[in-house]
N, C-alpha and C positions, 0 to 999 in steps of 0.2 A: 396237235397236228405235227406229224413228222415231215421234215423237209427231205431227209435222207431216205431213199428208197433203194435198198440193196438189190432188189431184182432188176430195177431199171438201170442201176449203175452197172450191174453185170452185163446186161444186154448192150448198153452203150460201149462198154469196154471191148466187147467182141465186135460190135458194129464198126467202131472207129479204130480197131486193131491197136488199142493201147496196152494190150497184154501180149507178151511174146508167146509164140506157139508153145514153147516148152513149159511155160508157166500156167497155161490154161487149165490143165487138169487140177493143179494145186489150188488155184483160185476157186474153182467150182467145188472142190472137196471142202475147202474152208467155209464156203457159203453153206453147203449142205450140213456141216457140223455146227453151224452157228445157231444160236437161239432165235435169231431173226429170220431164219429160213422159212419160206412159204412156197413150197413146190408148186402148189396150184397157181399162185400168182405168177411165178416164173414161167410156168407152162403157158399161161394166157399171154404173157409178153412175147414169148417165143413165137406163138401163133400170130401175133399182131405185126411182127417184124419179119417179113419173108427173108429167106436166106440165112436163117440162124440154125440151120441143120447141124452145124458144127457144135454149137452149144447144146442143142438137144441131144446129140449123140453122147457127148461127154456126161451130161446130166443123167441120161438113162443108164450108162455104164456104172457111174459112181454111186447112184442111188440104190443099186441092188447089192 
């Protein structure tokens, strides 16, 4: 069982604004390039936490 959940950590960082606006693109890019990346799981989390349109937009742009 993994205690670390990169998708939830990413959501929380955006929710609690622990990532500066200018670093957000890089953080999402690093996640998408990681071997731990699970876009479906991240998408589910984004849908569970309303108001994460900022993360959703960055994810959509960087994943293409």
